[in-house]
C-alpha positions as CSV (number, residue, x, y, z in Angstrom):
1,M,105.9,91.7,114.5
2,T,107.3,95.0,113.9
3,G,110.2,96.8,115.6
4,S,109.9,100.2,117.3
5,G,108.6,103.4,115.4
6,V,106.6,101.3,112.2
7,P,103.0,101.6,112.2
8,E,101.0,98.5,113.4
9,L,98.8,99.4,110.2
10,L,101.7,98.8,108.1
11,D,102.4,95.7,109.6
12,L,98.9,94.4,109.0
13,A,99.5,95.6,105.7
14,G,101.8,93.3,104.9
15,I,100.6,90.6,106.7
16,F,97.7,91.2,104.5
17,V,99.4,90.5,101.0
18,F,101.4,87.5,102.5
19,A,98.0,86.0,103.4
20,V,96.6,86.7,99.8
21,S,99.8,84.6,98.6
22,G,99.3,81.7,100.8
23,A,95.6,81.5,99.3
24,L,96.5,81.8,96.2
25,A,99.0,79.0,96.7
26,A,96.0,77.2,97.8
27,V,93.5,77.5,95.2
28,N,96.7,76.6,92.9
29,K,97.0,73.0,94.8
30,R,93.0,72.6,94.5
31,L,92.8,72.9,98.2
32,D,89.6,73.4,100.4
33,L,88.7,76.0,102.6
34,V,90.3,75.4,105.7
35,G,93.6,74.3,103.8
36,M,93.2,77.6,102.5
37,V,93.5,79.5,106.0
38,V,95.8,77.5,107.0
39,L,98.1,78.2,104.2
40,A,97.3,82.1,104.3
41,E,98.0,82.1,108.2
42,I,101.2,80.3,107.9
43,T,102.5,82.5,105.2
44,A,101.7,85.5,106.3
45,L,102.7,84.6,110.5
46,G,105.5,82.1,110.3
47,G,108.5,84.4,109.9
48,G,107.2,86.0,112.6
49,I,106.5,83.5,114.8
50,L,109.8,82.1,114.4
51,R,111.6,85.1,114.7
52,D,109.8,85.5,118.1
53,L,110.8,81.9,119.7
54,I,114.2,82.6,118.5
55,I,114.9,85.3,120.7
56,G,112.6,84.2,123.4
57,D,109.9,86.8,123.1
58,V,106.7,84.6,124.1
59,P,104.2,84.2,123.4
60,P,104.6,85.5,119.7
61,A,102.7,88.5,118.7
62,A,100.6,86.4,116.6
63,F,99.1,85.0,119.8
64,T,98.6,88.5,121.4
65,S,97.0,90.9,118.6
66,L,93.3,89.7,117.8
67,G,93.9,91.7,114.3
68,Y,97.1,89.5,113.6
69,V,94.9,86.3,112.9
70,L,92.1,88.0,112.2
71,V,93.3,89.7,108.7
72,P,94.7,86.5,107.3
73,V,91.0,84.8,107.4
74,A,89.7,88.3,105.8
75,A,92.4,87.5,102.8
76,S,91.4,84.1,103.0
77,A,87.6,84.9,102.4
78,L,88.6,87.4,99.7
79,V,90.6,84.8,97.5
80,F,87.9,82.1,98.5
81,F,85.1,84.1,97.0
82,W,87.0,86.1,93.9
83,H,90.3,84.4,93.6
84,P,89.8,84.7,89.7
85,Q,89.5,88.5,90.0
86,V,92.5,88.1,92.5
87,A,94.5,86.1,90.5
88,R,93.7,88.3,87.2
89,I,95.7,91.3,89.2
90,L,98.9,89.1,90.6
91,P,101.3,91.3,89.4
92,T,99.7,94.4,91.8
93,V,99.7,91.5,94.8
94,L,103.3,90.9,94.0
95,M,104.2,94.6,93.7
96,F,102.9,94.4,97.8
97,D,104.3,90.9,98.1
98,A,107.9,92.6,97.7
99,A,106.5,95.8,100.0
100,G,105.9,93.2,102.7
101,L,109.4,91.4,102.2
102,G,111.4,94.8,102.9
103,L,108.6,95.5,105.6
104,F,109.4,92.7,107.5
105,C,113.4,92.1,106.6
106,A,113.7,95.6,107.7
107,T,111.9,95.0,110.9
108,G,113.1,91.9,112.3
109,T,116.2,92.8,112.3
110,L,115.4,95.7,114.1
111,K,113.3,93.8,116.7
112,A,116.9,91.3,117.2
113,L,118.7,94.2,117.5
114,E,116.7,95.4,120.2
115,Y,116.9,91.9,121.8
116,G,120.7,91.9,122.2
117,L,122.1,89.5,119.0
118,S,125.0,90.5,117.2
119,P,124.3,92.1,113.8
120,L,125.4,89.4,112.0
121,H,122.7,87.0,113.8
122,S,120.0,90.0,113.7
123,V,120.7,90.3,109.9
124,M,120.2,86.2,109.7
125,L,116.7,86.6,111.8
126,G,115.5,89.7,109.7
127,V,116.1,87.1,106.8
128,V,114.4,84.8,108.5
129,T,111.2,87.3,109.5
130,A,110.8,88.0,105.6
131,I,111.1,84.9,104.2
132,G,110.2,82.3,106.5
133,G,106.7,81.9,105.7
134,G,106.8,81.7,102.6
135,I,109.2,78.6,102.9
136,L,106.8,77.2,105.1
137,R,103.8,77.6,102.6
138,D,105.6,75.8,100.3
139,M,106.7,72.9,102.2
140,L,103.0,72.7,103.3
141,S,101.9,72.6,99.9
142,G,104.2,69.7,98.8
143,Q,107.0,71.8,96.7
144,I,110.6,72.9,96.7
145,P,110.6,76.3,99.0
146,S,111.3,79.3,95.7
147,V,114.2,80.2,98.5
148,L,116.4,77.6,97.1
149,Y,116.0,78.5,93.4
150,D,116.0,82.2,94.1
151,R,114.3,83.5,90.5
152,Q,113.3,87.1,90.2
153,L,115.3,87.5,93.5
154,Y,113.6,87.0,96.9
155,A,116.1,86.5,99.8
156,L,118.8,88.6,98.2
157,P,116.7,92.0,98.6
158,A,115.3,90.6,102.1
159,L,119.1,90.1,103.2
160,L,120.7,93.8,101.7
161,G,117.6,95.1,103.5
162,A,118.1,93.6,106.9
163,M,122.2,94.2,106.4
164,V,121.1,98.4,106.2
165,V,119.6,98.4,109.4
166,A,122.2,95.9,111.6
167,C,124.8,98.4,109.8
168,A,123.0,101.0,110.9
169,G,122.6,99.8,114.2
170,S,125.9,99.2,114.6
171,F,126.9,102.8,114.3
172,D,123.6,104.3,117.2
173,L,121.6,104.6,113.9
174,H,118.1,103.9,114.7
175,G,114.3,104.9,114.2
176,A,111.3,105.1,111.3
177,G,113.9,106.5,109.0
178,V,116.7,103.3,109.0
179,T,113.7,101.2,108.5
180,A,111.9,102.6,106.0
181,G,115.5,103.4,104.1
182,A,116.1,99.2,104.3
183,A,112.8,98.1,103.6
184,L,112.9,100.5,100.6
185,L,115.9,99.4,99.1
186,A,114.3,95.6,99.6
187,F,111.5,96.6,97.7
188,A,113.2,98.4,94.8
189,L,115.6,95.7,94.5
190,R,112.6,92.7,94.1
191,L,110.9,94.9,91.6
192,L,114.2,95.8,89.6
193,A,114.4,91.7,89.7
194,M,111.1,90.8,88.3
195,R,111.0,93.6,85.9
196,H,114.4,92.3,84.2
197,G,114.2,88.9,85.3
198,W,117.3,89.1,87.4
199,R,118.3,85.6,89.2
200,T,120.8,84.8,91.8
201,P,123.7,82.6,89.1
202,R,123.7,78.9,89.2
203,P,126.8,76.6,89.5
204,R,128.8,76.5,86.8
205,G,127.4,74.3,83.9
206,V,123.6,74.3,84.7
207,K,121.3,75.1,82.9
208,D,117.5,76.3,83.5
């Protein structure tokens, strides 16, 4: 699910933290073990599957690598037995989730560029890669996707990270350095938003 130059280990790490967030959502909704695994898998893999289907990279990587399937199962097991402890360290989990967001928006955009999409469409697909799993998680758990009321910024950091990769590609700049820089930008913006409570503006006159 990553673009070239990014170690698969980092990809699996991002999948793991996204899966933990999906499993915790299942606990909050009082779902059983099956529901927990489903939400963990969807959250971790949904964005990458959507991207691969759109660009025609079939079967998607999630269906060709055993690790991509087993990592969310391991995350589900961790949350199933120790969810109070996992919830207690949620700020740390959110930090890693921000890292996964940055990684996936960058690598998703890079892969779209490699498949010949325009910079604009590559940015769109990079954002889908980063936030698609979370949207599917929220829909399956019966709530409005959090990206639609972007508290503490989620979609915007992904958008900026994707734009950096696309702009660099327009100048024929590629490689792990560009990917890491874009991922770091999205990661830093997400962390700052969580720390300072930044959010995207509401329409004039609409209050919280």
